[in-house]
C-alpha positions in Angstrom: 97.8 103.3 115.5 97.3 103.8 111.7 97.9 100.9 109.3 100.6 101.3 106.7 97.9 101.5 103.9 96.2 104.3 105.8 99.4 106.2 106.1 100.1 105.8 102.3 96.6 106.9 101.5 96.9 109.9 103.9 100.1 110.9 102.2 98.3 111.1 98.9 95.6 113.3 100.5 98.3 115.6 102.0 100.0 115.9 98.6 96.7 116.7 96.9 95.9 119.3 99.6 99.3 121.0 99.9 101.0 120.2 96.6 104.4 118.4 96.0 107.9 119.8 96.0 111.5 118.7 95.6 114.7 119.7 97.3 113.2 120.4 100.7 110.7 118.9 103.1 108.4 121.9 102.8 108.8 124.9 100.5 107.7 128.5 101.0 104.4 127.8 99.3 103.6 125.0 101.8 104.1 122.2 99.3 105.7 119.0 100.8 107.9 116.2 99.5 106.9 112.5 99.5 108.7 111.8 102.8 107.2 114.7 104.6 103.7 113.7 103.4 104.3 110.3 104.8 105.5 111.7 108.1 102.5 114.0 108.4 100.1 111.2 107.4 101.5 109.0 110.1 101.2 111.8 112.7 98.1 113.5 111.6 95.0 113.4 113.8 91.9 115.5 113.8 90.9 117.6 116.8 87.5 119.3 116.3 88.6 122.3 118.5 92.0 122.8 116.7 91.6 121.1 113.3 94.4 119.0 111.9 97.2 118.6 114.4 100.5 116.7 114.3 102.0 114.8 117.2 105.2 112.9 117.8 104.8 109.3 117.0 105.8 106.3 119.1 108.8 104.2 118.3 106.5 101.5 116.7 104.9 104.2 114.5 108.3 105.5 113.4 109.5 102.0 112.6 106.3 101.4 110.5 106.9 104.7 108.7 110.5 103.8 107.9 109.6 100.4 106.5 106.9 102.2 104.4 109.4 104.7 103.0 111.7 101.9 102.0 108.8 100.1 100.3 107.7 103.2 98.3 111.2 103.6 96.7 113.1 100.3 97.2 115.3 100.9 94.1 116.6 104.2 95.6 119.1 104.7 98.5 116.4 106.8 100.3 112.9 108.1 99.6 114.1 111.7 99.6 116.8 110.8 97.0 114.1 109.4 94.7 111.7 112.3 95.4 114.4 114.8 94.3 115.5 113.2 91.1 114.7 115.3 88.0 112.9 112.4 86.5 110.5 112.0 89.5 107.1 113.8 89.0 104.2 114.4 91.3 102.3 111.8 89.2 105.0 109.2 89.8 104.9 109.9 93.5 101.1 109.7 93.7 101.0 106.5 91.5 103.6 104.8 93.6 101.9 105.7 96.9 98.6 104.4 95.5 100.2 101.1 94.4 101.8 100.6 97.8 98.6 101.4 99.6 96.7 98.9 97.4 99.4 96.2 98.0 99.3 96.8 101.7 95.5 96.6 101.9 95.6 93.3 100.0 98.2 92.1 102.5 96.0 93.3 105.4 98.5 95.9 106.6 
């Protein structure tokens, strides 16, 4: 099971690879929102025969993911709400994910 800091760092990698979007989980160009990046980072595993694959997570993994989403945007009703605000930028999303990942590493999570 991945740690919360690994999930946050993985979400940054996914945003860097695919790009970021607002208003949908994934747009037609394959860009993803902050929440979708976290979901994919939590579920992503590498299989040499098939490349990156996604799998359904366990209840514990989903609970971990939910608490991580709340931590990324605690001032907003939900992470998607914050992601979709006009004032939110890809830089703000990346910076917040990096900050949360660093805090979690320092806490040993």
